C-alpha positions as CSV (number, residue, x, y, z in Angstrom):
1,M,-30.1,-182.6,-29.4
2,N,-30.7,-184.0,-32.9
3,D,-33.6,-186.4,-33.0
4,F,-33.5,-188.6,-36.0
5,K,-36.6,-190.6,-37.0
6,D,-34.3,-193.4,-38.3
7,P,-33.0,-195.3,-35.2
8,A,-29.9,-196.2,-37.2
9,M,-29.1,-192.6,-37.8
10,Q,-29.7,-191.7,-34.1
11,R,-27.3,-194.5,-33.0
12,Y,-24.6,-193.4,-35.5
13,F,-25.0,-189.7,-34.3
14,N,-24.9,-190.7,-30.7
15,G,-21.6,-192.6,-31.3
16,L,-19.9,-189.6,-32.9
17,P,-17.4,-187.4,-30.9
18,A,-18.9,-184.5,-29.2
19,Y,-17.3,-182.0,-31.4
20,V,-18.7,-183.6,-34.5
21,Q,-22.1,-183.8,-33.0
22,E,-21.9,-180.1,-32.1
23,S,-20.7,-179.1,-35.6
24,I,-23.7,-181.0,-37.2
25,K,-26.2,-179.4,-34.9
26,Q,-24.7,-175.9,-35.5
27,S,-24.6,-176.3,-39.3
28,G,-28.4,-176.5,-39.5
29,V,-28.1,-178.9,-42.4
30,Q,-31.1,-181.2,-42.8
31,L,-30.0,-184.8,-43.0
32,Y,-32.5,-187.4,-44.3
33,T,-30.4,-190.5,-44.7
34,L,-27.7,-192.4,-42.9
35,A,-25.4,-192.0,-45.9
36,Q,-25.8,-188.2,-45.7
37,L,-25.0,-188.2,-41.9
38,E,-22.0,-190.5,-42.5
39,K,-20.6,-188.3,-45.3
40,M,-21.0,-185.1,-43.2
41,A,-19.3,-186.7,-40.2
42,Q,-16.5,-188.0,-42.4
43,N,-16.0,-184.5,-43.8
44,L,-15.9,-183.0,-40.3
45,T,-13.5,-185.6,-39.0
46,D,-11.2,-185.2,-42.0
47,K,-10.7,-181.6,-41.0
48,H,-9.3,-182.5,-37.6
């Protein structure tokens, strides 16, 4: 479970498809802003 300090990031993460959440968790990438999280999620969904 990713626990983001920013509530907006946590809400966005929780709304992502499970495979995107899992990919983000497994990547080990540190995400500090909502924009970073959105970009990573977009990149992952573009691949599917």
